[in-house]
N, C-alpha and C positions, 0 to 999 in steps of 0.2 A: 585538361581532361584527366580524371583520376586514373591511376594505373590499375591493372588487374588486382594487384596485391592490396591496394587501398580499397577497391570495391569489395573484395572478399572480407577484409577487416571490418568494413561497415556492416556487411551482412552478419558476420559473427557477433559484432557488438549489438546489433539490433536483436538477435536471438537471445543473447545473454541478458539484455535489458528487459525484454518481455518475460524471460524466466524469472528474473528478480521480482517483477511486479506480480507475477502469478504466485510466487512464494509468499509475497506479502499477504495475499488472500488465503491461500491454502494452509499456511502455518497457523493462522488464527483459528481456522476450523478444526485443526488437529491438536490445538493447544501445544504446538511445538515452539515454545517461546525462545528456545536457543536458535532455531532456524529464523524466527522472526527477528531476533536481535542481530543475527548474522547478515541481514540484508540492509541494515540501517547504519548510517555513520554515527559517530559519537562526538559532539551532540547531534541531534536531529531536530529540524524545524518542523513543527506540526501545526497546521492551520485547519482545525475542525470547527471554526467559529460559526459556520452555518448550522452546526449540530449542538452548539452551546459551549464548546471548549475553545477559549480564545487562543489566537495564534501565539506561539512561544517556542523558544529553544528549550529542549529537554535533554538532560543526560540520557543516553540510550537506555540504560538499565531502568531508570525511573519511568520512562515512557512505556517500556515493555511491561514493567510491573503494573502500571496503571491499566494498560490494555488488558492484561491477564485478569486482573481483579474485576474489571467491568464485564468482560466477555465470558469468563468461566461461570458467571452466575446463571447463564443459560444452559439448558440441558443439551441443546444442539445448535450449531451455527453452520451457515453455508454462505460463503462470500464468492460471488461470481465476478470475474474480471475479464470481460470481453472487449472487443473493438479497440485494440491497442494501436495507437498512432505515435510513432517515435520521431522526434525532431532533434537533430543534432545541432549543437552550438557551432556555428561557422567559424568562430574565433578560438574555440578551445575543443579539440577532439576528445577530451576527457570529460565532457559534460553533455548531457542530453535531457530531454523531457519526454516522458511517456504518458500520454493521455489514455485513460481507460474508463469504461463505464463501471458503475458500482451497482450491484444488486446484492444486498446483504439481508439474509434471513436469520432471525433469532427465534428459537422455538423452546417452549417449556412443555413437559409431559402433560401438564394440566390443560393444554390447548392454547395457552397464551402465545401470541405471535407478534413480533415487531419486525417490520420491513423498512429498509432504507433503500432509496433508489436515487441515483445521481451519477457522479463521475469523480475521478481523481486526476490531479496533475502531480505526477511523480517526477521530481527533479533528481537526477542521478549523477553520480561522480564515479569515474573509473579510479579504483584504488589498486594497490598491489594485490589485494585479495578479491578483485573483481568489481563489478558495478554495484554500487550501494546507493540507497535512497538517502539523500541529504536533506530533502524538503518534500513534504507531502501536503497538498491542499485538497480538501474534500469539498465537493459541491453537492448540496442536497437538492434534488428536484422535488421529491415528495416523500412523506413518511406515512406509515400506517401502524396502528397499534400503540401499545404503551412501552416506552423504553426501559421501564423498571420491572424486571421479572418478579413474579410472585410464586413462591414454591408451592 
């Protein structure tokens, strides 16, 4: 049976992991690319193949720059990240996976709207600087609108 200290550590880790996943979403919306980079490992494995980006390992700065270029084309963005389910690796206390839903809205002042709905599997690693996402897999349930904004 885990000790009280171990149970408290697990609760603290769970809260930190969820905060990391929420930062993933909110930093996109606020275009805080430094915060976005700060929650990713270098390199980071990204699998957005269901949305057209084949799975690959990216240098962190390259992926952040690519995300910024695509997302800043929209006038406004809102990424909701609810229903967090954290699973810890039984063999390595420094690894965990956080499943979360994805509801991503992208809006243009001209009325164009692109919606993505689905989920993420965020694979996290505890580092000296806190929990970081080392692998993210996006699962698309359905899409609405045109993914290419028109000014």
